[in-house]
C-alpha positions as CSV (number, residue, x, y, z in Angstrom):
1,X,27.6,13.3,-24.3
2,X,29.6,11.0,-22.0
3,X,32.3,8.8,-23.3
4,X,33.2,5.3,-22.2
5,X,35.9,6.5,-19.9
6,X,33.5,8.7,-18.0
7,X,31.3,5.7,-17.4
8,X,33.9,3.2,-16.2
9,X,36.8,5.1,-14.5
10,X,36.8,6.0,-10.9
11,X,35.4,2.8,-9.3
12,X,37.1,3.4,-5.9
13,X,35.7,6.9,-5.6
14,X,32.2,5.9,-6.4
15,X,32.3,2.8,-4.2
16,X,33.0,5.2,-1.3
17,X,30.7,7.9,-2.5
18,X,27.6,5.7,-3.1
19,X,28.0,3.5,-0.1
20,X,28.9,0.4,-2.1
21,X,31.3,-0.4,0.7
22,X,30.6,0.1,4.4
23,X,32.9,3.1,4.6
24,X,31.2,6.4,5.3
25,X,28.5,5.8,2.8
26,X,25.9,8.5,3.4
27,X,25.1,11.6,5.3
28,X,23.2,11.4,8.5
29,X,22.0,8.2,10.1
30,X,18.3,9.1,10.5
31,X,16.7,5.9,11.9
32,X,16.3,2.2,11.8
33,X,13.5,0.4,10.0
34,X,10.5,-0.1,12.4
35,X,9.2,-3.6,12.2
36,X,5.4,-3.7,11.9
37,X,4.7,-7.4,11.7
38,X,6.4,-10.8,11.2
39,X,4.8,-14.0,9.9
40,X,5.8,-17.3,8.6
41,X,4.7,-18.3,5.1
42,X,4.7,-21.9,3.9
43,X,6.2,-22.8,0.5
44,X,6.5,-26.2,-1.2
45,X,10.1,-26.8,0.2
46,X,10.4,-24.8,3.4
47,X,8.9,-22.0,5.5
48,X,9.7,-18.3,4.8
49,X,9.7,-15.4,7.2
50,X,8.0,-12.3,5.9
51,X,8.8,-9.1,7.8
52,X,7.0,-5.8,7.1
53,X,8.6,-2.5,8.0
54,X,7.0,0.9,8.4
55,X,7.5,3.7,5.9
56,X,10.4,5.7,7.4
57,X,10.9,7.8,4.4
58,X,9.9,11.3,3.3
59,X,7.4,10.0,0.8
60,X,3.7,10.0,0.1
61,X,4.0,6.3,-0.5
62,X,3.5,4.3,-3.7
63,X,5.8,3.5,-6.6
64,X,9.5,4.1,-6.0
65,X,12.3,1.7,-6.8
66,X,15.1,-0.5,-5.3
67,X,18.7,-1.3,-6.3
68,X,21.4,-3.4,-4.7
69,X,24.3,-1.2,-3.5
70,X,26.9,-3.7,-2.3
71,X,25.4,-5.3,0.8
72,X,23.0,-2.4,1.2
73,X,19.8,-1.3,-0.5
74,X,19.4,1.9,-2.4
75,X,15.8,3.1,-2.2
76,X,14.4,5.8,-4.4
77,X,11.0,7.3,-3.5
78,X,8.3,8.3,-6.0
79,X,9.3,11.9,-5.3
80,X,13.0,11.2,-6.4
81,X,14.6,11.2,-2.9
82,X,17.2,8.5,-2.0
83,X,18.0,6.4,1.0
84,X,20.5,3.7,1.9
85,X,19.3,0.8,4.0
86,X,21.9,-1.3,5.7
87,X,21.9,-5.0,6.6
88,X,21.4,-3.8,10.2
89,X,18.2,-2.1,9.1
90,X,19.7,1.4,9.5
91,X,18.3,4.1,7.2
92,X,20.6,6.9,5.8
93,X,19.9,9.7,3.5
94,X,22.0,8.9,0.4
95,X,24.2,11.8,-1.0
96,X,22.4,11.7,-4.4
97,X,20.5,14.8,-5.8
98,X,16.7,14.7,-5.8
99,X,15.4,14.0,-9.3
100,X,13.5,16.8,-11.0
101,X,10.2,15.5,-12.3
102,X,9.0,18.9,-13.4
103,X,6.3,18.9,-10.7
104,X,6.4,22.7,-10.2
105,X,4.8,23.2,-13.6
106,X,2.8,20.0,-13.7
107,X,-0.2,21.2,-11.7
108,X,-0.6,24.2,-14.0
109,X,-1.1,22.0,-17.0
110,X,-4.3,22.5,-18.9
111,X,-4.6,18.7,-19.0
112,X,-4.1,18.2,-15.2
113,X,-7.7,17.3,-14.6
114,X,-7.3,14.3,-16.9
115,X,-4.4,12.8,-14.8
116,X,-4.4,9.1,-14.2
117,X,-1.0,9.1,-12.5
118,X,1.6,11.9,-12.3
119,X,5.4,11.9,-13.0
120,X,7.3,9.4,-10.9
121,X,10.4,7.3,-10.5
122,X,10.1,4.0,-12.4
123,X,13.4,2.0,-11.7
124,X,17.0,2.2,-10.5
125,X,20.1,0.2,-11.7
126,X,23.7,0.4,-10.5
127,X,26.1,-0.7,-13.1
128,X,29.8,0.1,-13.6
129,X,29.7,2.4,-10.6
130,X,27.0,4.6,-12.1
131,X,23.4,4.9,-11.0
132,X,20.8,4.8,-13.8
133,X,17.2,5.9,-13.2
134,X,14.1,5.9,-15.4
135,X,11.2,8.2,-14.7
136,X,8.5,10.4,-16.1
137,X,9.1,14.1,-16.4
138,X,6.7,17.0,-17.1
139,X,8.0,19.3,-19.9
140,X,6.5,22.8,-19.4
141,X,7.5,23.9,-22.9
142,X,5.3,21.3,-24.6
143,X,2.8,20.8,-21.7
144,X,3.3,17.1,-21.7
145,X,5.1,14.1,-20.2
146,X,8.4,12.6,-21.4
147,X,10.0,9.3,-20.4
148,X,13.6,9.9,-19.3
149,X,16.6,7.7,-18.7
150,X,19.3,9.5,-16.6
151,X,22.6,8.7,-15.0
152,X,24.5,9.9,-11.9
153,X,28.2,9.1,-11.8
154,X,31.6,10.1,-10.8
155,X,32.2,13.8,-10.2
156,X,28.6,14.6,-11.1
157,X,26.6,17.2,-9.2
158,X,23.3,16.5,-10.9
159,X,21.6,13.9,-13.0
160,X,22.5,13.7,-16.6
161,X,19.7,12.9,-19.0
162,X,20.9,10.2,-21.5
163,X,17.6,9.7,-23.2
164,X,14.3,11.6,-23.4
165,X,11.3,10.3,-25.4
166,X,9.2,12.4,-27.6
167,X,6.4,14.0,-25.5
168,X,3.2,12.1,-25.1
169,X,0.8,13.6,-27.7
170,X,-2.4,12.2,-26.0
171,X,-4.4,14.7,-24.0
172,X,-4.1,12.9,-20.8
173,X,-1.4,11.7,-18.4
174,X,-1.7,8.0,-18.3
175,X,-0.1,5.0,-16.5
176,X,2.1,2.4,-18.1
177,X,5.6,3.6,-18.2
178,X,7.5,0.3,-17.8
179,X,10.9,1.7,-16.9
180,X,12.8,-1.5,-16.0
181,X,16.5,-1.7,-16.8
182,X,19.1,-4.5,-17.3
183,X,22.7,-4.4,-18.4
184,X,24.4,-6.9,-20.7
185,X,27.8,-6.5,-22.3
186,X,28.2,-2.8,-23.2
187,X,24.4,-2.3,-23.6
188,X,21.8,-0.9,-21.3
189,X,18.3,-2.2,-21.9
190,X,15.2,-0.4,-20.8
191,X,11.5,-1.0,-21.1
192,X,9.0,1.7,-22.1
193,X,5.3,1.1,-21.8
194,X,2.9,2.1,-24.5
195,X,1.2,4.7,-22.2
196,X,-2.2,3.5,-23.5
197,X,-1.3,4.7,-27.1
198,X,-3.0,1.6,-28.5
199,X,-5.9,3.3,-30.2
200,X,-6.7,5.3,-33.3
201,X,-6.6,8.8,-32.0
202,X,-5.5,10.3,-35.3
203,X,-2.2,11.2,-33.7
204,X,1.4,10.3,-34.6
205,X,1.5,7.9,-31.6
206,X,-1.4,5.7,-32.7
207,X,-0.4,2.1,-32.1
208,X,3.0,3.3,-30.9
209,X,4.1,-0.2,-29.8
210,X,4.2,-1.2,-33.6
211,X,6.0,2.0,-34.7
212,X,9.8,1.4,-34.8
213,X,10.4,5.2,-34.8
214,X,8.9,5.6,-31.3
215,X,10.3,4.1,-28.1
216,X,6.9,3.3,-26.5
217,X,5.8,-0.4,-26.1
218,X,9.3,-1.8,-26.5
219,X,12.5,-2.9,-24.9
220,X,15.0,-0.4,-26.1
221,X,18.8,-0.9,-26.2
222,X,21.3,1.9,-25.5
223,X,25.0,1.5,-26.5
224,X,26.8,2.9,-23.5
225,X,29.8,3.9,-25.6
226,X,27.8,6.0,-28.0
227,X,24.5,6.5,-26.2
228,X,22.7,5.4,-29.4
229,X,19.3,4.0,-28.7
230,X,17.4,1.5,-30.9
231,X,14.4,-0.9,-30.4
232,X,15.5,-4.4,-29.2
233,X,12.0,-6.0,-29.2
234,X,8.6,-4.5,-30.0
235,X,4.9,-5.0,-29.3
236,X,4.8,-5.0,-25.5
237,X,2.1,-3.2,-23.5
238,X,3.5,-2.3,-20.0
239,X,6.7,-4.3,-19.2
240,X,7.2,-3.8,-15.5
241,X,9.9,-6.6,-15.2
242,X,13.3,-7.0,-16.9
243,X,16.3,-9.1,-15.9
244,X,19.3,-10.9,-17.3
245,X,19.9,-14.6,-16.8
246,X,22.5,-16.7,-18.5
247,X,23.2,-14.0,-21.0
248,X,19.5,-13.7,-22.0
249,X,16.9,-11.1,-21.2
250,X,13.6,-12.0,-19.5
251,X,10.6,-9.6,-19.5
252,X,7.3,-9.6,-17.7
253,X,4.5,-7.7,-19.5
254,X,1.1,-6.4,-18.3
255,X,-1.4,-7.3,-21.0
256,X,-5.1,-6.6,-21.0
257,X,-7.5,-8.8,-19.0
258,X,-6.0,-12.2,-18.9
259,X,-3.0,-11.4,-21.0
260,X,-0.1,-11.0,-18.6
261,X,3.0,-12.9,-19.6
262,X,6.7,-13.9,-19.1
263,X,8.9,-13.5,-22.2
264,X,12.4,-14.8,-23.1
265,X,13.5,-12.1,-25.4
266,X,15.2,-12.5,-28.8
267,X,16.5,-9.5,-30.7
268,X,14.0,-8.4,-33.3
269,X,11.0,-10.2,-31.8
270,X,7.6,-8.6,-32.1
271,X,5.0,-9.6,-29.4
272,X,2.1,-8.2,-31.3
273,X,0.6,-5.6,-29.0
274,X,-2.0,-4.1,-29.7
275,X,-2.8,-6.4,-32.7
276,X,-2.4,-9.7,-30.9
277,X,-2.6,-10.7,-27.2
278,X,-3.8,-13.7,-25.1
279,X,-6.0,-11.3,-23.1
280,X,-9.5,-9.9,-23.7
281,X,-11.0,-6.4,-23.8
282,X,-11.7,-4.8,-20.4
283,X,-15.2,-3.7,-21.5
284,X,-16.6,-6.6,-23.5
285,X,-14.5,-9.7,-22.9
286,X,-14.0,-10.0,-26.7
287,X,-10.8,-11.6,-28.1
288,X,-8.0,-9.1,-28.5
289,X,-8.0,-7.5,-31.1
290,X,-10.4,-8.7,-33.9
291,X,-11.1,-5.1,-35.1
292,X,-7.4,-4.6,-36.1
293,X,-5.7,-6.2,-39.0
294,X,-1.9,-5.6,-38.9
295,X,-1.6,-6.2,-42.6
296,X,-4.0,-3.4,-43.5
297,X,-3.4,-0.8,-40.8
298,X,-1.7,2.3,-42.1
299,X,0.9,2.2,-39.3
300,X,1.5,-1.5,-39.3
301,X,5.1,-2.6,-39.9
302,X,4.7,-6.4,-39.8
303,X,2.3,-8.9,-41.3
304,X,4.0,-12.1,-40.0
305,X,3.2,-14.2,-37.0
306,X,4.1,-12.7,-33.7
307,X,6.5,-14.1,-31.1
308,X,4.9,-15.7,-28.1
309,X,5.4,-15.6,-24.3
310,X,6.7,-18.7,-22.5
311,X,4.0,-18.3,-19.9
312,X,0.7,-16.5,-19.5
313,X,-1.2,-15.7,-16.3
314,X,-5.0,-16.1,-16.5
315,X,-6.6,-14.5,-14.7
316,X,-4.3,-11.5,-14.8
317,X,-1.9,-10.9,-11.8
318,X,-0.3,-7.6,-13.0
319,X,3.4,-8.9,-12.9
320,X,6.2,-6.5,-11.9
321,X,9.9,-7.1,-11.4
322,X,11.4,-10.5,-12.0
323,X,14.8,-11.6,-10.5
324,X,16.9,-14.7,-10.7
325,X,17.7,-16.2,-7.3
326,X,21.2,-17.3,-6.2
327,X,22.2,-18.2,-2.7
328,X,18.7,-17.6,-1.1
329,X,18.1,-21.4,-0.7
330,X,19.6,-24.4,-2.4
331,X,16.1,-25.6,-3.5
332,X,15.4,-22.2,-5.2
333,X,18.8,-21.6,-6.8
334,X,18.4,-20.5,-10.4
335,X,14.6,-20.1,-10.1
336,X,13.0,-16.8,-10.8
337,X,11.0,-14.7,-8.3
338,X,8.4,-12.4,-9.7
339,X,6.2,-9.8,-8.0
340,X,2.7,-8.7,-8.8
341,X,0.4,-5.8,-8.1
342,X,-3.2,-7.1,-8.6
343,X,-2.5,-10.6,-7.1
344,X,-0.4,-9.2,-4.1
345,X,1.6,-12.4,-4.5
346,X,5.2,-13.5,-5.0
347,X,5.6,-16.1,-7.8
348,X,8.5,-18.6,-7.8
349,X,9.0,-19.6,-11.5
350,X,10.9,-22.8,-12.2
351,X,12.4,-23.0,-15.7
352,X,13.9,-26.1,-17.3
353,X,15.4,-26.1,-20.8
354,X,13.8,-22.8,-21.6
355,X,10.3,-23.8,-20.5
356,X,8.3,-22.9,-17.4
357,X,7.7,-26.2,-15.6
358,X,5.7,-24.7,-12.7
359,X,4.8,-21.4,-11.0
360,X,4.4,-21.4,-7.2
361,X,2.3,-18.6,-5.7
362,X,3.2,-17.2,-2.3
363,X,0.7,-14.7,-1.0
364,X,2.2,-11.7,0.8
365,X,-0.8,-9.4,0.9
366,X,0.7,-6.2,-0.6
367,X,0.9,-4.8,-4.1
368,X,4.5,-5.5,-5.0
369,X,6.3,-2.8,-6.9
370,X,9.9,-3.9,-6.9
371,X,12.2,-6.8,-5.8
372,X,15.9,-7.2,-5.2
373,X,18.0,-9.9,-3.6
374,X,20.9,-9.0,-1.2
375,X,22.7,-12.1,0.0
376,X,20.2,-14.5,1.6
377,X,17.4,-11.9,1.9
378,X,14.9,-10.6,-0.7
379,X,13.7,-7.0,-0.3
380,X,10.3,-6.0,-1.5
381,X,8.9,-2.5,-2.0
382,X,5.2,-2.4,-2.1
383,X,2.8,0.1,-3.6
384,X,2.0,1.8,-0.3
385,X,5.7,2.6,0.3
386,X,6.2,-0.2,2.9
387,X,9.3,-2.4,2.8
388,X,9.2,-6.2,3.3
389,X,11.9,-8.8,3.5
390,X,11.7,-12.5,2.7
391,X,14.2,-14.9,4.3
392,X,14.3,-18.6,5.3
393,X,12.6,-19.3,8.5
394,X,14.9,-20.5,11.3
395,X,12.9,-23.7,11.2
396,X,14.3,-24.4,7.8
397,X,17.7,-25.1,9.4
398,X,16.1,-28.3,10.6
399,X,17.2,-29.8,7.3
400,X,20.7,-29.7,8.4
401,X,20.6,-29.1,12.2
402,X,17.7,-31.6,12.8
403,X,18.0,-34.1,10.0
404,X,15.1,-36.3,11.0
405,X,12.5,-33.5,10.7
406,X,12.6,-32.1,7.1
407,X,9.2,-33.5,6.2
408,X,7.7,-32.0,9.4
409,X,8.8,-28.5,8.6
410,X,6.9,-28.5,5.3
411,X,3.9,-27.7,7.4
412,X,5.1,-26.9,10.9
413,X,7.5,-24.3,12.3
414,X,10.0,-24.9,15.1
415,X,10.5,-21.6,16.8
416,X,11.2,-20.7,20.4
417,X,8.6,-17.9,20.1
418,X,5.5,-19.5,21.5
419,X,3.3,-17.3,19.3
420,X,4.9,-18.8,16.1
421,X,2.8,-21.0,13.9
422,X,2.1,-21.5,10.2
423,X,-1.4,-21.3,8.6
424,X,-1.3,-25.1,8.3
425,X,0.0,-26.5,11.5
426,X,1.1,-25.7,15.1
427,X,4.6,-24.9,16.3
428,X,6.6,-28.1,17.2
429,X,8.9,-26.3,19.6
430,X,7.9,-27.5,23.1
431,X,5.3,-29.9,21.8
432,X,6.6,-32.7,24.1
433,X,4.8,-32.1,27.4
434,X,2.3,-29.6,25.9
435,X,-1.5,-30.1,26.2
436,X,-2.8,-31.6,22.9
437,X,-4.7,-29.1,20.9
438,X,-3.4,-26.1,22.9
439,X,-1.2,-23.5,21.3
440,X,-1.4,-20.3,19.3
441,X,-2.4,-22.3,16.2
442,X,-6.0,-21.4,15.5
443,X,-7.1,-24.0,13.0
444,X,-7.0,-27.3,14.9
445,X,-9.3,-29.9,13.3
446,X,-12.6,-30.9,14.9
447,X,-11.1,-34.3,15.5
448,X,-8.2,-32.8,17.4
449,X,-10.5,-30.6,19.6
450,X,-12.6,-33.6,20.5
451,X,-9.7,-36.0,21.2
452,X,-7.5,-33.5,23.1
453,X,-8.9,-34.0,26.6
454,X,-8.4,-37.7,26.5
455,X,-4.9,-37.4,25.1
456,X,-3.8,-34.9,27.8
457,X,-0.2,-33.8,27.5
458,X,1.8,-35.1,24.6
459,X,4.5,-37.6,25.7
460,X,6.7,-40.0,23.8
461,X,4.2,-42.8,23.8
462,X,1.2,-40.8,22.6
463,X,3.3,-39.0,19.9
464,X,4.7,-42.3,18.7
465,X,1.2,-43.7,18.3
466,X,0.1,-40.6,16.5
467,X,3.0,-40.5,14.1
468,X,2.5,-44.2,13.3
469,X,-1.2,-43.7,12.5
470,X,-2.6,-40.2,13.0
471,X,-6.2,-41.1,12.0
472,X,-6.3,-44.1,14.4
473,X,-5.4,-41.9,17.4
474,X,-7.5,-38.8,16.3
475,X,-10.3,-39.6,13.8
476,X,-10.8,-36.7,11.5
477,X,-7.3,-35.2,12.0
478,X,-5.8,-33.1,9.2
479,X,-2.4,-34.7,9.9
480,X,-1.4,-36.9,7.0
481,X,0.1,-40.3,7.5
482,X,3.8,-40.6,7.1
483,X,5.1,-42.5,4.0
484,X,4.9,-46.2,4.2
485,X,8.7,-46.3,4.0
486,X,9.0,-44.5,7.3
487,X,10.5,-47.1,9.7
488,X,10.2,-47.4,13.5
489,X,13.8,-46.2,13.7
490,X,12.9,-43.0,11.7
491,X,10.0,-42.2,14.0
492,X,12.1,-42.8,17.1
493,X,14.7,-40.3,15.6
494,X,11.9,-37.8,15.1
495,X,10.8,-38.2,18.7
496,X,14.4,-37.9,20.0
497,X,14.7,-34.6,18.1
498,X,11.4,-33.3,19.4
499,X,12.5,-34.0,23.0
500,X,15.4,-31.6,22.4
501,X,13.2,-28.7,21.3
502,X,12.5,-27.0,24.6
């Protein structure tokens, strides 16, 4: 058992050892990330650049986890290998032992043919110069899966298991491990899914999320000075997101059909699974769960009203990691960013006074497994093993560099790359002197296509008329009219700025 000194002493050594500074942080430099694609995504306040990078790692793809390591990214693959990714997109093998998931014996299990998903890495967290990992591990002695929380710290040559759950007593290897971690004060919080133990199987794990003696279906709390583990909240199904904001814990949980939620956690809360949920049954669309009465079930521990989420996604989106943003963009500061599997979408969650005011979806097209912010970039690990990054589009700098154009870049981009455009509007770079209706933008309105030959090349006079009254110049255009408060001087300032963009 580690003591508190073991966990917290030796910061300088570990900073060098794990690459938390830029000094000699890993073994060989193997490659750089290979960019596969780049696109500009619109959001309510500005455009975002989404870049997708090829899988450069020794992995079969799928699952895995990310953690911030100073200004770098620590990536763990589903097979338990580790890489450091630099801000320059360099990829290095990290000097961290491969995690043993017990895969050698796994395929020999008598239950192997019932597998839904095998042992894998769930999540990573770097705290007090120690790396923590959660994962599933096959235990040969009991022919079953355990959920494990392990640490790798100063002077260690191998991973140290700090917590190991009872073995799953169901005769199948199922999905739903949760595995997210967050640190607050001297506690480490970690989520454990219910592993589909929400039925009456006549097993000790029946309705495990409501059994305080089992870690499943809960956010558990570990005292890092004693390694004592206890439930913090109960009644969750598959919590794939956990973070700390303003001294409070926030969780995302995958419910049944239509029951995915965001929760602000309070110690001792019970969220009701599997007795209560906003979702419906997968097989019959019935309300969940009229056949169970928590006051009469043998294993029930509560008969009171359950705590509720602050937001529910209907239809389900399969929420994953949630992070609080700081320094990405002024308009997004203190907002939350949440990934999703089913919806393949990033969600920006704006919270005011403890309530979700709105949720903005931004489609990225991949099943998002993990998120982490490093400086002004958000890194995304998707379920195929690809890496993506989100950053402000260069056009967003128009808010400061080109002050007359902030309203324009809500729809348009301004990029020297002639192939650049958003899904909503053409690139404004070089528009002055360009043939109307001619660019890489593929969704010009019918009105624009019909009027373009008569307009010819855009000049100051034609653009001025168009900005004053778009529909009068091009009937049927999708270009909205500028606000009535827009003065002639403001339009002239826009035209002056467009003339500089060549």
